[in-house]
C-alpha positions as CSV (number, residue, x, y, z in Angstrom):
1,M,51.1,-64.3,-47.4
2,A,52.9,-61.0,-47.0
3,E,53.9,-59.3,-50.1
4,Q,56.9,-57.0,-50.5
5,L,56.3,-54.0,-52.7
6,E,58.7,-52.0,-54.8
7,E,57.0,-48.8,-53.9
8,Y,53.8,-47.5,-52.5
9,V,52.2,-44.0,-52.2
10,F,50.6,-43.6,-48.8
11,T,47.4,-41.6,-48.9
12,R,47.2,-40.8,-45.2
13,R,49.8,-39.2,-43.0
14,G,50.6,-40.9,-39.7
15,R,49.9,-39.1,-36.4
16,R,52.6,-38.0,-34.2
17,P,52.2,-39.4,-30.6
18,G,50.1,-37.1,-28.6
19,S,49.2,-34.8,-31.5
20,G,45.9,-33.2,-31.1
21,Y,45.8,-33.2,-27.3
22,P,47.0,-30.1,-25.3
23,W,49.4,-32.0,-23.0
24,G,51.2,-28.8,-22.0
25,D,48.0,-27.6,-20.4
26,W,46.8,-31.0,-19.0
27,L,50.1,-31.7,-17.3
28,N,50.4,-28.4,-15.5
29,G,49.9,-29.9,-12.0
30,K,46.2,-28.9,-11.7
31,P,43.4,-31.5,-11.8
32,W,41.7,-31.8,-15.2
33,R,38.3,-33.4,-15.9
34,L,38.4,-34.9,-19.4
35,I,35.3,-36.0,-21.3
36,K,35.4,-38.7,-24.0
37,G,34.1,-37.4,-27.3
38,S,34.8,-33.8,-26.3
39,D,38.4,-33.7,-25.0
40,F,39.7,-37.1,-26.3
41,R,38.7,-39.8,-28.8
42,C,40.3,-43.0,-27.5
43,S,39.3,-45.2,-24.6
44,L,39.6,-44.1,-20.9
45,K,42.4,-46.6,-20.5
46,G,44.1,-45.2,-23.6
47,I,44.0,-41.6,-22.4
48,S,45.1,-42.6,-19.0
49,Q,48.1,-44.5,-20.4
50,Q,48.9,-41.5,-22.7
51,A,48.8,-39.1,-19.8
52,C,51.1,-41.3,-17.7
53,N,53.5,-41.7,-20.6
54,H,53.7,-38.0,-21.4
55,A,54.1,-37.1,-17.7
56,R,56.9,-39.7,-17.3
57,R,58.8,-38.1,-20.2
58,K,58.7,-34.8,-18.2
59,G,59.8,-36.4,-15.0
60,L,56.3,-36.3,-13.5
61,R,53.9,-38.8,-11.9
62,T,50.1,-38.9,-12.7
63,R,47.0,-39.4,-10.6
64,V,44.1,-40.8,-12.5
65,E,40.5,-41.4,-11.4
66,I,37.7,-42.6,-13.7
67,E,34.5,-40.9,-12.7
68,S,32.1,-42.6,-15.2
69,D,32.1,-44.4,-18.5
70,T,33.0,-41.1,-20.3
71,V,34.8,-39.0,-17.7
72,I,38.3,-39.2,-16.3
73,V,40.2,-36.9,-14.0
74,I,44.0,-36.6,-14.3
75,Q,46.6,-34.6,-12.3
76,T,50.4,-34.6,-12.5
77,F,52.8,-34.0,-9.7
78,K,56.6,-34.1,-9.2
79,R,58.2,-37.4,-8.3
80,E,60.0,-35.9,-5.3
81,L,56.7,-35.1,-3.6
82,E,55.7,-38.8,-3.6
83,E,59.1,-40.0,-2.4
84,T,59.1,-37.8,0.7
85,K,55.8,-39.3,2.1
């Protein structure tokens, strides 16, 4: 059963969303090949979703291609480009 505490001292600080990844670089419109373990620590699905979320906040769309079990390529583009096709 859950227990309500009067107080608690947390020993670890929470991470801010996206902290640790250079989204400003990765979302510059150029294709980026990212390698698990070197460029990111989460799953391929996780980094793909994070890229899409960060791009959406900037009004961008994201292309994603998984090349292997450890490699993903991402590229962002402006929404208007997609809508004119």
